[in-house]
C-alpha positions as CSV (number, residue, x, y, z in Angstrom):
1,M,-39.4,21.7,9.7
2,A,-39.9,19.4,13.5
3,G,-37.4,17.0,13.8
4,P,-38.7,13.6,15.1
5,S,-38.4,14.2,18.9
6,G,-40.2,17.8,18.3
7,D,-37.6,20.2,18.2
8,V,-37.4,22.5,15.8
9,G,-34.0,22.7,13.6
10,G,-31.9,20.9,15.7
11,Y,-29.8,18.3,16.5
12,S,-30.5,16.5,19.5
13,G,-27.8,14.0,19.2
14,P,-27.6,10.3,18.6
15,P,-30.1,8.0,20.9
16,P,-29.0,6.5,23.7
17,T,-26.8,3.0,23.5
18,T,-27.7,-0.1,25.8
19,A,-24.9,-2.0,27.2
20,P,-25.3,-6.0,25.5
21,P,-25.7,-8.4,28.6
22,P,-23.2,-9.8,29.9
23,G,-22.2,-13.6,28.3
24,W,-23.3,-12.0,25.3
25,R,-20.5,-13.9,23.3
26,P,-20.6,-17.0,22.4
27,P,-18.0,-19.4,23.7
28,V,-14.6,-20.1,22.2
29,H,-14.2,-23.5,21.0
30,L,-10.6,-24.0,19.2
31,Q,-7.7,-21.7,19.9
32,P,-5.5,-20.8,17.1
33,A,-2.0,-22.7,16.7
34,P,0.9,-20.4,17.9
35,P,2.3,-17.9,15.3
36,R,5.4,-20.3,13.7
37,Q,8.9,-19.1,13.5
38,L,9.9,-17.1,10.5
39,P,13.5,-18.5,9.0
40,G,16.4,-15.9,9.7
41,Q,17.7,-13.7,6.5
42,D,21.0,-14.2,5.3
43,M,21.4,-10.5,4.9
44,I,24.7,-10.8,2.8
45,A,22.9,-12.9,0.1
46,L,20.4,-10.0,0.5
47,D,22.4,-7.4,0.1
48,A,24.5,-8.7,-3.4
49,Q,20.7,-9.3,-4.9
50,E,20.1,-5.9,-4.1
51,Q,23.2,-4.9,-5.6
52,R,22.5,-7.0,-8.6
53,A,19.4,-5.8,-9.7
54,Q,20.6,-2.0,-9.2
55,R,22.9,-2.7,-11.9
56,V,20.5,-4.5,-13.9
57,T,18.5,-1.3,-13.4
58,W,20.8,1.2,-13.9
59,A,21.7,-0.3,-17.5
60,I,17.9,-0.2,-19.1
61,G,18.0,3.2,-17.6
62,A,21.1,4.2,-19.5
63,I,20.3,1.8,-23.0
64,A,17.0,3.6,-22.6
65,G,18.6,7.2,-22.5
66,A,21.3,5.8,-25.3
67,V,18.5,5.3,-27.5
68,L,17.0,8.7,-26.6
69,V,19.5,10.9,-27.3
70,V,20.1,8.9,-30.7
71,L,16.6,9.4,-31.9
72,T,16.7,12.8,-30.6
73,C,20.1,13.5,-32.6
74,L,18.0,11.5,-35.5
75,L,14.9,13.9,-35.1
76,C,17.4,17.2,-34.9
77,T,19.0,16.4,-38.4
78,R,15.7,15.2,-40.6
79,L,14.8,19.1,-39.6
80,L,18.1,20.7,-39.9
81,F,18.8,19.3,-43.6
């Protein structure tokens, strides 16, 4: 089967491109405001909050682990007796 350029079974590459005319972009009338400064961070308070969150995570994990151990023990004793 012949392609659009008459080639049989070959790829002739993408079509040629033409450069846009100079001044093709619309003029910019409004300039955005410069970015604002972010407030400073209290690293000591951030570390304290992170430690508290880690303690809560470990406590929830310990409670979940204890519940799983109790349930496993109950299931095993149920199977044995």
